[in-house]
C-alpha positions as CSV (number, residue, x, y, z in Angstrom):
1,M,-80.5,-213.4,-18.7
2,R,-79.5,-211.4,-15.3
3,I,-82.3,-209.8,-13.2
4,L,-81.6,-206.2,-12.3
5,G,-81.8,-204.5,-8.3
6,K,-84.5,-206.0,-6.3
7,R,-86.5,-208.0,-9.0
8,I,-87.3,-212.1,-8.9
9,M,-88.5,-214.1,-11.6
10,V,-90.6,-216.7,-10.5
11,T,-92.7,-219.4,-12.7
12,A,-95.9,-218.5,-13.5
13,D,-97.9,-221.7,-12.8
14,N,-98.6,-222.6,-8.9
15,V,-96.5,-225.3,-7.8
16,D,-98.0,-228.7,-7.8
17,S,-99.0,-228.7,-3.9
18,E,-98.6,-227.1,-0.9
19,R,-97.5,-228.8,2.6
20,V,-98.1,-225.9,5.9
21,K,-96.7,-225.6,8.8
22,D,-99.0,-228.5,10.5
23,G,-98.4,-230.8,7.5
24,I,-101.2,-230.7,6.0
25,V,-101.0,-230.9,2.0
26,I,-103.3,-228.1,-0.6
27,P,-103.2,-230.0,-3.8
28,K,-103.0,-227.8,-6.7
29,G,-106.3,-228.0,-7.4
30,V,-107.3,-226.1,-4.2
31,V,-104.4,-223.9,-4.6
32,D,-106.0,-223.1,-8.0
33,L,-109.3,-222.0,-7.0
34,Q,-108.0,-219.1,-4.5
35,N,-108.9,-215.4,-6.1
36,D,-105.7,-213.5,-4.5
37,G,-103.0,-215.1,-6.0
38,H,-100.7,-218.8,-5.9
39,F,-97.7,-220.2,-4.9
40,V,-94.6,-220.0,-6.8
41,K,-91.0,-221.0,-7.1
42,V,-88.4,-218.5,-7.5
43,L,-86.3,-219.2,-10.7
44,L,-84.0,-216.1,-10.5
45,I,-82.9,-213.3,-8.3
46,G,-81.3,-209.6,-8.7
47,D,-78.3,-208.7,-7.3
48,R,-79.6,-206.7,-4.6
49,V,-82.2,-209.2,-3.3
50,T,-81.8,-210.1,0.4
51,K,-85.4,-211.8,1.1
52,F,-85.3,-215.0,-1.0
53,K,-82.7,-217.1,-3.2
54,V,-83.5,-219.5,-5.9
55,G,-85.4,-222.3,-5.4
56,D,-87.8,-220.6,-2.3
57,T,-91.8,-221.2,-2.9
58,V,-93.5,-217.9,-2.3
59,F,-97.1,-216.2,-2.5
60,L,-97.4,-214.3,-5.6
61,P,-100.4,-212.1,-5.1
62,R,-102.7,-211.5,-7.8
63,F,-101.5,-209.5,-11.0
64,S,-98.3,-208.9,-9.6
65,G,-95.3,-208.3,-11.5
66,H,-94.9,-208.3,-15.4
67,P,-95.8,-212.1,-18.0
68,Y,-92.5,-213.2,-19.7
69,D,-91.3,-215.9,-22.2
70,Y,-88.1,-217.2,-21.0
71,E,-86.2,-220.0,-22.7
72,G,-89.7,-221.0,-24.0
73,Q,-91.3,-221.2,-20.1
74,D,-94.0,-218.7,-18.8
75,V,-92.7,-216.8,-16.2
76,I,-93.0,-213.5,-13.9
77,I,-90.6,-210.9,-13.2
78,T,-91.7,-208.8,-9.9
79,N,-90.6,-206.7,-7.3
80,E,-89.5,-208.5,-4.3
81,D,-91.0,-206.1,-2.3
82,D,-94.2,-207.5,-4.1
83,I,-93.9,-210.7,-2.5
84,P,-95.9,-211.0,1.2
85,A,-94.7,-214.0,2.0
86,I,-92.5,-217.1,1.7
87,Q,-93.3,-220.7,2.8
88,E,-91.1,-222.4,5.1
């Protein structure tokens, strides 16, 4: 599969835990409680994506993108501009 334009494919599940800038680890159970979205990994990127690369952890807002089954894995395809934050 090749993603076109400014779209990215991300995992549909939260990443196991998140480490914030100050070194605090947020366990998956706490991340799951957030109503506004969740952190996911970037799997594939389109040919015009400039903000992200494969493997980045990004914040996916609630109800963003289109769910899809890719090689037996639940993924979400969304527009690059719909991702408001990247974890550094």
